[in-house]
All heavy atoms as an XYZ file, in Angstrom:
862
protein
N      20.352      0.545      9.686
C      19.869      1.759      9.030
C      18.410      1.582      8.571
O      17.625      2.544      8.573
C      20.773      2.112      7.882
C      20.474      3.388      7.216
S      20.728      4.755      8.337
C      20.328      6.120      7.317
N      18.047      0.355      8.178
C      16.689      0.118      7.702
C      15.646      0.425      8.767
O      14.581      1.020      8.444
C      16.558     -1.329      7.224
N      15.935      0.115     10.034
C      14.971      0.391     11.061
C      14.852      1.902     11.286
O      13.803      2.386     11.679
C      15.327     -0.356     12.348
C      14.914     -1.791     12.288
C      15.788     -2.875     12.202
C      13.651     -2.346     12.267
N      15.094     -4.035     12.111
C      13.758     -3.741     12.095
C      12.376     -1.795     12.253
C      12.655     -4.601     12.091
C      11.240     -2.663     12.242
C      11.410     -4.043     12.132
N      15.925      2.614     11.112
C      15.856      4.088     11.178
C      14.902      4.670     10.108
O      14.154      5.599     10.397
C      17.221      4.709     11.055
C      18.115      4.640     12.281
C      19.496      5.226     11.977
C      17.504      5.328     13.452
N      14.945      4.073      8.935
C      14.006      4.482      7.880
C      12.585      4.263      8.334
O      11.671      5.079      8.073
C      14.273      3.776      6.583
C      15.475      4.281      5.806
C      16.460      3.369      5.352
C      15.648      5.650      5.565
C      17.573      3.851      4.636
C      16.757      6.134      4.860
C      17.720      5.215      4.429
O      18.808      5.674      3.716
N      12.324      3.157      8.987
C      10.953      2.847      9.448
C      10.522      3.903     10.495
O       9.396      4.406     10.441
C      10.848      1.448     10.024
C       9.468      1.157     10.590
C      11.214      0.419      9.000
N      11.420      4.217     11.416
C      11.135      5.207     12.436
C      10.900      6.576     11.794
O       9.947      7.266     12.150
C      12.298      5.282     13.465
C      12.322      3.959     14.275
C      12.136      6.478     14.394
C      13.579      3.791     15.118
N      11.753      6.973     10.843
C      11.561      8.257     10.167
C      10.191      8.284      9.456
O       9.496      9.285      9.484
C      12.661      8.515      9.169
C      14.038      8.744      9.737
C      15.155      8.472      8.997
C      14.203      9.196     11.056
C      16.430      8.664      9.541
C      15.454      9.432     11.569
C      16.584      9.130     10.806
N       9.842      7.205      8.818
C       8.572      7.096      8.075
C       7.406      7.292      9.040
O       6.422      8.012      8.733
C       8.460      5.764      7.323
N       7.508      6.649     10.214
C       6.394      6.761     11.168
C       6.288      8.218     11.725
O       5.180      8.726     11.936
C       6.607      5.748     12.300
N       7.436      8.801     11.981
C       7.441     10.193     12.493
C       6.832     11.117     11.486
O       5.987     11.945     11.777
C       8.844     10.608     12.896
C       9.295      9.810     14.144
C       8.902     12.140     13.157
C      10.786      9.981     14.487
N       7.290     10.975     10.241
C       6.779     11.864      9.153
C       5.299     11.599      8.904
O       4.570     12.510      8.564
C       7.660     11.653      7.871
C       7.061     12.427      6.699
C       9.090     12.093      8.162
N       4.839     10.361      9.113
C       3.432     10.042      8.922
C       2.546     10.897      9.823
O       1.493     11.352      9.417
C       3.200      8.554      9.222
C       1.736      8.177      9.079
C       1.453      6.749      9.561
O       2.235      6.166     10.309
O       0.390      6.238      9.168
N       3.014     11.135     11.055
C       2.272     11.975     11.977
C       1.987     13.335     11.349
O       0.876     13.839     11.425
C       3.026     12.062     13.322
C       2.359     13.104     14.215
C       3.127     10.721     13.977
N       2.992     13.904     10.710
C       2.835     15.247     10.162
C       1.861     15.252      8.979
O       1.095     16.180      8.817
C       4.186     15.802      9.744
C       5.075     16.134     10.937
C       6.092     15.275     11.287
C       4.853     17.258     11.701
C       6.907     15.569     12.401
C       5.631     17.549     12.805
C       6.632     16.682     13.128
N       1.940     14.219      8.109
C       1.038     14.297      6.986
C      -0.385     13.967      7.361
O      -1.308     14.524      6.780
C       1.491     13.503      5.777
C       1.622     12.013      5.774
C       2.813     11.321      5.890
C       0.610     11.043      5.573
N       2.547      9.949      5.786
C       1.227      9.773      5.603
C      -0.792     11.120      5.435
C       0.512      8.552      5.462
C      -1.485      9.939      5.266
C      -0.847      8.693      5.264
N      -0.589     13.148      8.404
C      -1.950     12.893      8.840
C      -2.538     14.184      9.446
O      -3.699     14.529      9.168
C      -2.011     11.717      9.830
C      -3.360     11.625     10.508
C      -1.672     10.447      9.137
N      -1.764     14.889     10.235
C      -2.229     16.163     10.783
C      -2.491     17.127      9.639
O      -3.476     17.885      9.613
C      -1.193     16.717     11.790
C      -1.233     15.838     13.019
C      -1.546     18.169     12.152
C      -0.105     16.141     14.020
N      -1.594     17.144      8.618
C      -1.785     18.017      7.477
C      -3.071     17.705      6.721
O      -3.741     18.589      6.252
N      -3.409     16.401      6.602
C      -4.650     16.050      5.909
C      -5.876     16.606      6.655
O      -6.852     17.004      6.033
C      -4.775     14.511      5.813
C      -3.861     13.821      4.838
C      -4.041     12.324      4.937
C      -4.103     14.272      3.389
N      -5.775     16.665      7.946
C      -6.882     17.179      8.758
C      -6.980     18.689      8.751
O      -8.076     19.264      8.711
C      -6.830     16.624     10.172
C      -8.027     17.037     11.026
C      -8.061     16.339     12.370
C      -9.305     16.759     13.109
N      -9.487     16.001     14.343
N      -5.846     19.361      8.837
C      -5.870     20.807      9.100
C      -5.427     21.692      7.975
O      -5.430     22.896      8.082
C      -4.980     21.101     10.336
C      -5.573     20.522     11.618
C      -5.042     19.395     12.190
C      -6.643     21.109     12.195
C      -5.553     18.882     13.349
C      -7.194     20.584     13.350
C      -6.658     19.448     13.942
O      -7.221     18.947     15.049
N      -5.054     21.138      6.848
C      -4.602     21.983      5.696
C      -5.790     22.767      5.152
O      -6.851     22.190      4.863
C      -3.994     21.139      4.587
O      -2.764     20.637      5.027
N      -5.595     24.064      4.966
C      -6.619     24.953      4.466
C      -6.206     25.670      3.175
O      -7.052     25.988      2.366
C      -7.001     26.032      5.493
C      -7.743     25.453      6.729
O      -8.465     24.502      6.520
O      -7.552     25.972      7.807
N      -4.939     25.893      3.013
C      -4.459     26.661      1.849
C      -3.708     25.744      0.926
O      -3.303     24.633      1.262
C      -3.560     27.806      2.331
O      -2.335     27.279      2.855
N      -3.492     26.261     -0.278
C      -2.739     25.532     -1.316
C      -1.331     25.159     -0.809
O      -0.890     24.061     -0.984
C      -2.699     26.343     -2.607
C      -1.959     25.651     -3.775
C      -2.621     24.352     -4.135
C      -1.861     26.572     -4.935
N      -0.688     26.097     -0.183
C       0.694     25.846      0.263
C       0.726     24.774      1.337
O       1.593     23.943      1.396
C       1.410     27.161      0.728
C       2.893     26.900      0.965
C       0.769     27.670      2.031
C       3.697     26.754     -0.273
N      -0.279     24.786      2.238
C      -0.364     23.721      3.230
C      -0.609     22.320      2.608
O      -0.026     21.325      3.005
C      -1.477     24.009      4.264
C      -1.092     25.186      5.156
C      -2.257     25.656      6.029
O      -3.439     25.296      5.702
O      -2.020     26.282      7.011
N      -1.452     22.291      1.572
C      -1.708     21.051      0.862
C      -0.444     20.608      0.131
O      -0.149     19.385      0.111
C      -2.880     21.178     -0.080
C      -4.201     21.032      0.598
C      -5.113     22.036      0.849
C      -4.742     19.855      1.208
N      -6.156     21.522      1.550
C      -5.962     20.192      1.756
C      -4.282     18.548      1.298
C      -6.739     19.265      2.462
C      -5.053     17.605      1.962
C      -6.301     17.979      2.525
N       0.285     21.492     -0.448
C       1.516     21.134     -1.142
C       2.533     20.555     -0.168
O       3.160     19.565     -0.420
C       2.077     22.329     -1.939
C       1.171     22.667     -3.127
C       3.505     22.064     -2.372
C       1.520     23.940     -3.819
N       2.643     21.205      1.007
C       3.587     20.696      2.037
C       3.123     19.316      2.503
O       3.965     18.423      2.702
C       3.628     21.655      3.212
S       4.474     23.204      2.797
N       1.830     19.126      2.674
C       1.326     17.797      3.077
C       1.676     16.754      2.060
O       2.103     15.633      2.399
C      -0.179     17.843      3.309
O      -0.450     18.824      4.332
C      -0.768     16.519      3.716
N       1.493     17.045      0.767
C       1.844     16.087     -0.277
C       3.306     15.787     -0.266
O       3.726     14.616     -0.434
C       1.358     16.646     -1.651
C      -0.145     16.637     -1.699
C       1.971     15.824     -2.782
C      -0.729     17.418     -2.829
N       4.145     16.775     -0.079
C       5.600     16.550     -0.021
C       5.971     15.631      1.117
O       6.789     14.704      0.989
C       6.375     17.902      0.055
C       6.261     18.660     -1.244
C       7.865     17.691      0.445
C       6.706     20.085     -1.199
N       5.307     15.851      2.279
C       5.590     15.040      3.471
C       5.132     13.582      3.225
O       5.764     12.643      3.635
C       4.971     15.651      4.749
C       5.114     14.754      5.918
C       5.646     17.012      5.007
N       3.967     13.385      2.563
C       3.499     12.057      2.209
C       4.537     11.348      1.331
O       4.896     10.176      1.598
C       2.144     12.141      1.456
C       1.045     12.529      2.467
C       1.820     10.773      0.858
C      -0.294     12.857      1.791
N       5.053     12.017      0.352
C       6.076     11.470     -0.538
C       7.323     11.109      0.284
O       7.870     10.006      0.070
C       6.389     12.429     -1.704
C       5.171     12.544     -2.621
C       7.642     11.969     -2.471
C       5.289     13.664     -3.626
N       7.740     11.946      1.147
C       8.921     11.693      1.977
C       8.714     10.487      2.853
O       9.583      9.591      2.989
C       9.229     12.904      2.821
C      10.478     12.842      3.733
C      11.726     12.643      2.903
C      10.566     14.078      4.594
N       7.541     10.395      3.472
C       7.188      9.246      4.312
C       7.280      7.922      3.513
O       7.908      6.953      3.969
C       5.796      9.417      4.903
O       5.440      8.301      5.668
N       6.723      7.917      2.339
C       6.728      6.655      1.564
C       8.158      6.398      0.960
O       8.497      5.220      0.767
C       5.653      6.677      0.497
C       4.315      6.280      1.121
C       3.423      7.261      1.570
C       3.991      4.984      1.369
C       2.223      6.914      2.162
C       2.779      4.603      1.966
C       1.934      5.591      2.344
N       8.912      7.437      0.788
C      10.298      7.240      0.405
C      11.061      6.435      1.501
O      11.774      5.447      1.189
C      11.021      8.564      0.146
C      12.529      8.442      0.014
C      13.089      7.975     -1.173
C      13.351      8.706      1.069
C      14.463      7.829     -1.320
C      14.733      8.584      0.954
C      15.277      8.155     -0.256
O      16.648      7.987     -0.328
N      10.826      6.856      2.747
C      11.441      6.108      3.824
C      10.942      4.660      3.927
O      11.719      3.756      4.184
C      11.193      6.791      5.188
C      11.949      8.087      5.358
C      11.359      9.230      5.884
C      13.286      8.190      4.962
C      12.053     10.408      6.082
C      14.027      9.358      5.157
C      13.368     10.461      5.691
N       9.692      4.423      3.672
C       9.118      3.045      3.636
C       9.805      2.267      2.573
O      10.209      1.116      2.770
C       7.590      3.068      3.427
C       7.076      1.705      3.124
C       6.894      3.656      4.711
N       9.936      2.878      1.377
C      10.585      2.141      0.248
C      12.019      1.808      0.593
O      12.492      0.655      0.359
C      10.477      2.979     -1.041
C       9.049      3.019     -1.495
C      11.401      2.420     -2.119
C       8.767      4.122     -2.537
N      12.748      2.753      1.176
C      14.145      2.485      1.588
C      14.251      1.380      2.614
O      15.132      0.515      2.540
C      14.815      3.766      2.121
C      15.041      4.855      1.050
C      15.894      4.428     -0.075
C      17.360      4.295      0.289
N      18.212      3.873     -0.776
N      13.341      1.346      3.562
C      13.343      0.301      4.581
C      13.049     -1.061      3.957
O      13.619     -2.094      4.366
C      12.340      0.622      5.670
N      12.159     -1.079      2.996
C      11.793     -2.359      2.338
C      12.920     -2.960      1.510
O      12.869     -4.131      1.174
C      10.569     -2.173      1.410
S       9.002     -2.011      2.339
N      13.949     -2.170      1.223
C      15.122     -2.725      0.543
C      15.900     -3.721      1.442
O      16.578     -4.579      0.913
C      16.057     -1.610      0.089
C      15.469     -0.732     -1.015
C      16.332      0.455     -1.336
O      17.398      0.673     -0.706
O      15.956      1.198     -2.285
N      15.755     -3.559      2.769
C      16.526     -4.398      3.679
C      15.656     -5.261      4.567
O      16.101     -6.244      5.156
C      17.402     -3.522      4.605
C      18.444     -2.723      3.828
C      19.557     -3.631      3.333
C      20.631     -2.780      2.693
N      21.745     -3.563      2.192
N      14.407     -4.884      4.760
C      13.511     -5.586      5.676
C      12.277     -6.084      4.894
O      11.898     -5.493      3.831
C      13.006     -4.663      6.787
C      14.124     -4.098      7.702
C      13.541     -2.974      8.561
C      14.665     -5.182      8.559
N      11.593     -7.121      5.394
C      10.369     -7.625      4.739
C       9.291     -6.505      4.703
O       9.082     -5.805      5.649
C       9.938     -8.763      5.597
C      11.137     -9.190      6.363
C      11.974     -7.944      6.544
N       8.649     -6.395      3.560
C       7.650     -5.316      3.361
C       6.535     -5.373      4.368
O       6.068     -4.364      4.849
C       7.124     -5.395      1.933
N       6.072     -6.566      4.680
C       4.965     -6.710      5.654
C       5.375     -6.185      7.008
O       4.558     -5.537      7.710
N       6.582     -6.492      7.439
C       7.091     -5.998      8.706
C       7.226     -4.475      8.726
O       6.792     -3.802      9.631
C       8.461     -6.616      9.012
O       8.310     -8.041      9.069
C       9.050     -6.105     10.295
N       7.760     -3.940      7.645
C       7.951     -2.491      7.529
C       6.550     -1.807      7.606
O       6.394     -0.861      8.412
C       8.667     -2.090      6.239
C       8.609     -0.607      5.999
C      10.099     -2.576      6.226
N       5.632     -2.316      6.861
C       4.331     -1.654      6.814
C       3.601     -1.771      8.150
O       2.989     -0.806      8.616
C       3.459     -2.244      5.685
C       2.211     -1.479      5.471
C       2.246     -0.197      4.961
C       0.989     -1.964      5.822
C       1.104      0.573      4.773
C      -0.173     -1.263      5.660
C      -0.111      0.000      5.139
O      -1.239      0.757      4.955
N       3.706     -2.927      8.809
C       3.042     -3.113     10.085
C       3.633     -2.155     11.161
O       2.897     -1.546     11.900
C       3.175     -4.561     10.574
N       4.937     -2.048     11.197
C       5.586     -1.189     12.192
C       5.333      0.290     11.857
O       5.001      1.081     12.731
C       7.098     -1.492     12.275
C       7.799     -0.500     13.155
C       7.324     -2.922     12.772
N       5.388      0.629     10.558
C       5.117      1.984     10.099
C       3.734      2.456     10.476
O       3.508      3.474     11.155
C       5.349      2.064      8.576
C       4.737      3.207      7.876
C       5.161      4.496      8.082
C       3.690      2.991      6.933
C       4.572      5.541      7.362
C       3.159      4.046      6.273
C       3.596      5.312      6.454
N       2.707      1.645     10.156
C       1.342      2.025     10.395
C       1.015      1.972     11.921
O       0.358      2.840     12.442
C       0.332      1.209      9.611
O       0.513     -0.157      9.907
C       0.458      1.469      8.150
N       1.494      0.900     12.577
C       1.218      0.793     14.004
C       1.837      1.928     14.839
O       1.206      2.494     15.683
N       3.108      2.206     14.571
C       3.800      3.281     15.305
C       3.190      4.640     15.024
O       2.942      5.427     15.915
C       5.291      3.332     14.904
O       5.907      2.122     15.122
N       2.891      4.862     13.744
C       2.283      6.136     13.369
C       0.891      6.308     13.978
O       0.564      7.374     14.491
N       0.120      5.266     13.925
C      -1.236      5.310     14.514
C      -1.172      5.584     16.023
O      -1.924      6.425     16.532
C      -1.993      4.018     14.239
N      -0.312      4.912     16.736
C      -0.199      5.139     18.170
C       0.233      6.563     18.453
O      -0.315      7.224     19.354
C       0.819      4.132     18.762
N       1.220      7.056     17.711
C       1.676      8.426     17.922
C       0.552      9.441     17.638
O       0.399     10.424     18.361
C       2.891      8.709     17.037
N      -0.168      9.224     16.568
C      -1.245     10.147     16.186
C      -2.330     10.163     17.274
O      -2.821     11.227     17.671
C      -1.840      9.809     14.818
C      -0.775     10.095     13.759
C      -3.136     10.549     14.532
C      -1.024      9.455     12.412
N      -2.743      9.011     17.798
C      -3.749      8.963     18.857
C      -3.240      9.671     20.079
O      -3.999     10.451     20.734
C      -4.136      7.509     19.147
C      -5.075      7.432     20.415
C      -4.879      6.908     17.963
N      -1.984      9.462     20.458
C      -1.425     10.092     21.633
C      -1.423     11.637     21.442
O      -1.725     12.388     22.361
C      -0.072      9.616     21.934
C       0.000      8.199     22.495
C       1.445      7.688     22.625
C      -0.743      8.038     23.799
N      -1.045     12.088     20.244
C      -1.057     13.539     19.958
C      -2.452     14.119     20.006
O      -2.692     15.224     20.455
C      -0.411     13.844     18.648
C       1.095     13.746     18.594
C       1.660     13.986     17.193
C       1.697     14.777     19.578
N      -3.437     13.304     19.523
C      -4.862     13.710     19.611
C      -5.236     14.005     21.093
O      -5.925     14.949     21.359
C      -5.763     12.684     19.019
C      -6.077     12.919     17.570
O      -5.729     13.999     17.032
O      -6.663     12.040     16.909
N      -4.791     13.089     21.983
C      -5.098     13.278     23.401
C      -4.420     14.520     23.927
O      -5.052     15.351     24.592
C      -4.565     12.082     24.237
C      -5.294     10.799     24.084
C      -4.652      9.637     24.302
C      -6.643     10.747     23.766
C      -5.312      8.412     24.208
C      -7.308      9.558     23.651
C      -6.634      8.376     23.902
N      -3.096     14.678     23.628
C      -2.327     15.683     24.233
C      -2.501     17.107     23.652
O      -2.448     18.099     24.366
C      -0.817     15.303     24.185
C      -0.453     14.032     24.945
C       0.957     13.639     24.626
C      -0.699     14.199     26.420
N      -2.654     17.184     22.346
C      -2.676     18.483     21.662
C      -4.012     18.924     21.108
O      -4.310     20.129     20.992
C      -1.621     18.515     20.514
C      -0.167     18.245     20.913
C       0.704     18.242     19.692
C       0.285     19.293     21.931
N      -4.845     17.937     20.683
C      -6.051     18.309     19.948
C      -7.320     18.025     20.712
O      -8.421     18.131     20.174
C      -6.036     17.579     18.587
C      -4.846     17.935     17.758
C      -3.880     16.991     17.471
C      -4.697     19.218     17.239
C      -2.792     17.314     16.690
C      -3.595     19.548     16.467
C      -2.632     18.604     16.203
N      -7.211     17.680     22.007
C      -8.407     17.600     22.822
C      -9.309     16.397     22.554
O     -10.525     16.455     22.880
N      -8.761     15.323     22.004
C      -9.571     14.090     21.793
C     -10.015     13.541     23.135
O      -9.285     13.710     24.152
C      -8.810     13.068     20.989
N     -11.081     12.833     23.170
C     -11.571     12.228     24.400
C     -10.628     11.124     24.870
O     -10.241     10.225     24.092
C     -12.957     11.610     24.129
C     -13.557     10.956     25.352
C     -14.899     10.317     25.046
O     -15.550     10.695     24.082
O     -15.253      9.419     25.810
N     -10.191     11.211     26.076
C      -9.265     10.264     26.688
C     -10.062      9.135     27.359
O     -11.053      9.391     28.021
C      -8.391     10.972     27.726
C      -7.453     10.046     28.442
C      -6.228      9.802     27.867
C      -7.788      9.471     29.649
C      -5.295      8.946     28.521
C      -6.890      8.663     30.288
C      -5.660      8.358     29.727
N      -9.610      7.891     27.146
C     -10.227      6.773     27.857
C      -9.149      5.738     28.147
O      -8.185      5.606     27.327
C     -11.370      6.189     27.109
O     -10.921      5.423     25.991
N      -9.294      5.009     29.195
C      -8.346      3.942     29.543
C      -8.394      2.860     28.495
O      -7.378      2.211     28.210
C      -8.594      3.403     30.934
C      -8.238      4.386     32.050
S      -6.537      5.024     31.900
C      -5.549      3.576     32.194
N      -9.548      2.617     27.916
C      -9.661      1.576     26.862
C      -8.763      1.946     25.698
O      -8.068      1.118     25.151
C     -11.116      1.402     26.432
N      -8.792      3.224     25.258
C      -7.935      3.682     24.160
C      -6.461      3.524     24.484
O      -5.649      3.049     23.682
C      -8.223      5.108     23.763
C      -9.549      5.296     23.079
C      -9.815      6.730     22.748
C     -11.147      6.972     22.106
N     -11.418      8.355     21.810
N      -6.097      3.854     25.709
C      -4.703      3.690     26.161
C      -4.332      2.254     26.152
O      -3.219      1.876     25.710
C      -4.507      4.337     27.565
C      -3.143      3.994     28.148
C      -4.709      5.832     27.526
N      -5.185      1.370     26.601
C      -4.921     -0.077     26.597
C      -4.657     -0.553     25.177
O      -3.688     -1.282     24.950
C      -6.067     -0.819     27.216
C      -5.986     -2.310     27.069
C      -5.086     -3.047     27.876
C      -6.747     -3.006     26.132
C      -4.962     -4.389     27.722
C      -6.638     -4.385     26.003
C      -5.762     -5.094     26.824
N      -5.508     -0.172     24.211
C      -5.341     -0.637     22.866
C      -4.103     -0.031     22.153
O      -3.449     -0.672     21.353
C      -6.648     -0.450     22.036
C      -7.719     -1.384     22.513
C      -8.862     -0.886     23.075
C      -7.556     -2.741     22.377
C      -9.873     -1.729     23.503
C      -8.546     -3.635     22.819
C      -9.699     -3.104     23.385
N      -3.777      1.205     22.475
C      -2.539      1.800     22.001
C      -1.341      0.972     22.561
O      -0.407      0.673     21.834
C      -2.416      3.297     22.418
C      -3.428      4.105     21.666
C      -1.011      3.803     22.130
C      -3.576      5.500     22.180
N      -1.447      0.587     23.807
C      -0.411     -0.254     24.389
C      -0.253     -1.559     23.666
O       0.845     -2.024     23.416
N      -1.382     -2.143     23.251
C      -1.338     -3.394     22.435
C      -0.625     -3.170     21.120
O       0.170     -4.011     20.685
C      -2.711     -3.956     22.201
C      -3.462     -4.592     23.407
C      -4.821     -5.055     22.991
C      -2.646     -5.759     23.983
N      -0.916     -2.037     20.493
C      -0.226     -1.719     19.250
C       1.305     -1.624     19.466
O       2.093     -2.192     18.711
C      -0.743     -0.405     18.627
C      -2.178     -0.536     18.130
C       0.110      0.084     17.464
C      -2.844      0.765     17.719
N       1.672     -0.944     20.537
C       3.088     -0.719     20.829
C       3.763     -2.097     21.112
O       4.860     -2.393     20.617
C       3.311      0.256     21.956
C       2.848      1.675     21.463
C       4.733      0.284     22.437
C       2.723      2.715     22.564
N       3.094     -2.933     21.895
C       3.627     -4.294     22.209
C       3.774     -5.094     20.911
O       4.778     -5.761     20.671
C       2.750     -4.998     23.207
C       3.108     -6.497     23.306
C       2.855     -4.364     24.578
N       2.791     -4.984     19.996
C       2.860     -5.666     18.740
C       3.991     -5.176     17.877
O       4.737     -5.985     17.257
N       4.213     -3.874     17.831
C       5.331     -3.310     17.062
C       6.648     -3.789     17.608
O       7.532     -4.176     16.852
C       5.222     -1.756     17.049
C       6.531     -1.133     16.572
C       4.053     -1.310     16.198
N       6.799     -3.763     18.932
C       8.035     -4.246     19.566
C       8.218     -5.733     19.241
O       9.320     -6.166     18.896
C       8.024     -3.994     21.094
C       8.088     -2.478     21.338
C       9.158     -4.721     21.754
C       7.824     -2.097     22.786
N       7.159     -6.514     19.307
C       7.261     -7.937     18.992
C       7.676     -8.205     17.599
O       8.543     -9.052     17.306
N       7.092     -7.453     16.659
C       7.506     -7.595     15.236
C       8.954     -7.252     15.076
O       9.723     -7.928     14.388
C       6.604     -6.721     14.331
C       5.177     -7.331     14.280
C       7.160     -6.648     12.925
C       4.177     -6.417     13.621
N       9.389     -6.142     15.695
C      10.779     -5.703     15.618
C      11.725     -6.770     16.119
O      12.708     -7.089     15.540
C      10.958     -4.397     16.351
C      12.386     -4.013     16.663
C      13.181     -3.568     15.477
C      14.471     -2.940     15.879
N      15.613     -3.836     15.943
N      11.355     -7.389     17.272
C      12.225     -8.336     17.907
C      12.294     -9.662     17.125
O      13.300    -10.386     17.250
C      11.791     -8.608     19.354
C      11.995     -7.423     20.246
S      11.306     -7.626     21.900
C      12.058     -9.139     22.442
N      11.274     -9.995     16.367
C      11.271    -11.253     15.679
C      11.612    -11.177     14.210
O      11.529    -12.175     13.476
C       9.883    -11.929     15.801
O       8.857    -11.057     15.257
C       9.548    -12.233     17.229
N      12.037     -9.983     13.776
C      12.416     -9.796     12.365
C      13.912     -9.654     12.256
O      14.492     -8.842     12.964
C      11.749     -8.524     11.787
O      10.304     -8.700     11.925
C      12.092     -8.331     10.344
N      14.549    -10.419     11.393
C      15.996    -10.235     11.223
C      16.269     -8.860     10.619
O      15.401     -8.244      9.963
C      16.394    -11.357     10.218
C      15.134    -11.841      9.614
C      14.023    -11.484     10.538
N      17.441     -8.346     10.850
C      17.817     -6.998     10.428
C      17.854     -6.828      8.919
O      17.607     -5.756      8.421
C      19.120     -6.560     11.036
C      18.955     -6.201     12.458
O      17.887     -5.818     12.943
N      20.026     -6.277     13.244
N      18.210     -7.840      8.185
C      18.326     -7.712      6.730
C      17.577     -8.874      6.072
O      17.499     -9.961      6.610
C      19.818     -7.734      6.321
C      20.500     -6.505      6.773
O      19.923     -5.430      6.751
O      21.713     -6.594      7.144
N      17.121     -8.607      4.826
C      16.604     -9.664      4.023
C      17.748    -10.646      3.673
O      18.876    -10.174      3.461
C      16.009     -9.115      2.741
C      14.739     -8.383      2.850
C      14.257     -7.980      1.476
C      12.951     -7.188      1.557
N      12.565     -6.708      0.214
N      17.434    -11.905      3.611
C      18.532    -12.807      3.172
C      18.963    -12.482      1.747
O      18.129    -12.082      0.921
C      17.904    -14.195      3.232
C      16.455    -14.015      3.464
C      16.223    -12.588      3.889
N      20.223    -12.648      1.463
C      20.738    -12.300      0.122
C      20.122    -13.276     -0.879
O      20.045    -14.467     -0.593
C      22.279    -12.396      0.106
N      19.714    -12.743     -1.995
C      19.151    -13.611     -3.049
C      20.298    -14.399     -3.662
O      21.351    -13.889     -3.964
C      18.435    -12.784     -4.123
C      17.225    -12.103     -3.600
C      16.446    -11.366     -4.692
O      16.545    -11.774     -5.837
O      15.783    -10.429     -4.353
N      20.040    -15.703     -3.862
C      21.058    -16.547     -4.402
C      20.920    -16.578     -5.914
O      19.877    -16.831     -6.430
C      20.939    -17.965     -3.856
C      21.179    -17.977     -2.349
C      20.961    -19.383     -1.788
O      20.546    -20.296     -2.467
N      21.237    -19.555     -0.521
N      22.002    -16.234     -6.554
C      21.955    -16.249     -8.031
C      22.418    -17.618     -8.506
O      23.329    -18.256     -7.950
N      21.819    -18.118     -9.567
C      22.214    -19.378    -10.143
C      23.284    -19.124    -11.197
O      23.231    -18.256    -11.989
N      24.267    -20.015    -11.180
C      25.323    -19.931    -12.213
C      25.043    -20.882    -13.358
O      24.601    -21.898    -13.311
C      26.680    -20.188    -11.667
C      27.161    -19.048    -10.753
O      26.669    -17.935    -10.906
O      28.050    -19.326     -9.960
């Protein structure tokens, strides 16, 4: 479930980044703020079971890759093979982090 929280956080990140760029009215800014809070809620929930560094790396890397791809596809950003190559590196890094991270934090040992 913790990895699902990371995925949800990355997906929601895309919406708040777009909101930061395109919000014009008070209601749009309020919605953007709500989505930011939701995104970080998912990050916090994921950090309960996974190492914080891993969660943050996967969250930001996945979100960044998705945002750049959406810029290409929806917002007319300049496309280049170099950008695609570096997005690919981000994705490979995210997959590598996921594969080398245990699913849960080790249980804290309490002293008696």
